[in-house]
C-alpha positions in Angstrom: 12.6 27.1 -8.5 9.5 28.6 -10.0 8.1 28.3 -13.6 9.5 31.5 -15.0 12.8 31.2 -13.5 13.3 27.1 -15.4 11.9 29.5 -18.4 14.3 31.7 -18.5 17.0 28.9 -17.4 18.2 30.4 -13.9 19.9 27.4 -12.3 17.7 25.0 -9.8 20.3 25.9 -6.7 17.7 27.0 -4.1 18.4 30.2 -2.2 16.9 32.0 0.3 17.6 35.5 1.2 18.4 36.4 5.5 19.1 39.6 6.9 22.3 38.7 9.3 23.4 41.7 12.1 25.8 43.4 12.0 27.6 42.4 14.7 27.3 39.0 13.8 28.3 39.1 10.1 31.7 41.1 11.9 32.3 37.5 13.9 31.5 35.4 11.0 33.7 37.2 8.6 36.6 37.9 11.1 38.9 35.4 9.3 38.4 37.1 6.0 36.3 34.2 4.8 33.0 35.5 2.6 30.0 35.8 4.2 28.2 32.9 2.7 30.9 30.5 3.0 31.4 31.9 6.9 27.0 31.6 7.4 27.2 27.8 5.8 30.2 26.6 8.3 28.6 27.6 10.9 25.4 26.2 10.0 27.1 23.1 8.6 28.9 23.1 12.3 25.9 23.7 13.9 23.9 20.6 12.3 27.1 18.5 13.2 27.1 19.3 17.0 23.4 18.5 17.6 23.7 14.9 15.6 27.2 14.4 17.3 24.8 15.1 20.7 22.0 12.9 19.9 24.2 10.5 19.4 25.7 10.3 22.7 22.9 11.1 24.1 21.3 8.0 22.4 24.7 5.7 23.5 23.7 7.0 27.3 20.7 6.2 26.9 19.5 9.9 27.1 16.1 11.1 25.7 15.6 14.2 24.7 13.8 16.7 27.3 10.7 16.5 25.3 10.1 13.0 25.6 11.4 12.9 29.1 8.8 11.9 32.1 8.6 12.7 35.7 9.1 8.8 37.3 6.6 10.1 39.8 3.8 10.9 36.5 4.7 7.6 35.1 4.2 5.7 38.5 1.0 7.5 38.8 -0.3 6.5 35.1 0.8 2.6 35.7 -0.7 2.1 38.8 -4.3 3.7 37.7 -4.4 2.0 34.7 -3.7 -1.2 37.3 -7.2 -0.4 39.9 -8.6 0.4 36.4 -8.1 -3.3 35.6 -8.7 -4.6 38.5 -12.2 -2.8 38.9 -13.3 -4.1 35.7 -12.5 -7.6 35.8 -13.9 -7.0 39.9 -17.0 -6.0 38.6 -17.0 -8.7 35.4 -16.8 -11.4 38.1 -19.9 -9.8 39.8 -21.5 -9.7 37.2 -21.2 -13.3 36.1 -21.7 -14.1 39.4 -25.1 -12.6 39.8 -28.5 -14.6 38.7 -29.4 -13.2 35.5 -33.1 -11.7 35.4 -35.1 -11.8 32.5 -37.8 -8.5 31.6 -37.3 -5.6 33.1 -39.9 -5.9 36.5 -38.1 -7.0 39.6 -39.4 -10.3 41.3 -41.8 -9.9 43.8 -41.5 -12.1 46.8 -44.6 -14.0 47.3 -45.1 -13.4 51.1 -44.7 -9.6 50.3 -48.0 -7.8 51.7 -47.6 -5.5 48.8 -49.8 -6.2 45.5 
């Protein structure tokens, strides 16, 4: 609520103005309920249905579509990660096995003709 509303003593109940098409309004009020009550009831029913569906999905082990992955994509990622780990370990082992050189110039072979 705005500061002006508080100053004038308006209630703290939040409200929003929404334009509802005539065909939906007619369907919502077909049972004789006021439009406000019918809209609130329809929204509550919709939210309850979503909660029930989410509960059933959790019990069945299903995941919402935006969280699912294709099994093939998952396998590709895992195999790529395994390959990278194996490659890194091989490089580390090769680096440990190689003789360490000091300085920047390569060793020269004394029997070599190049000087």
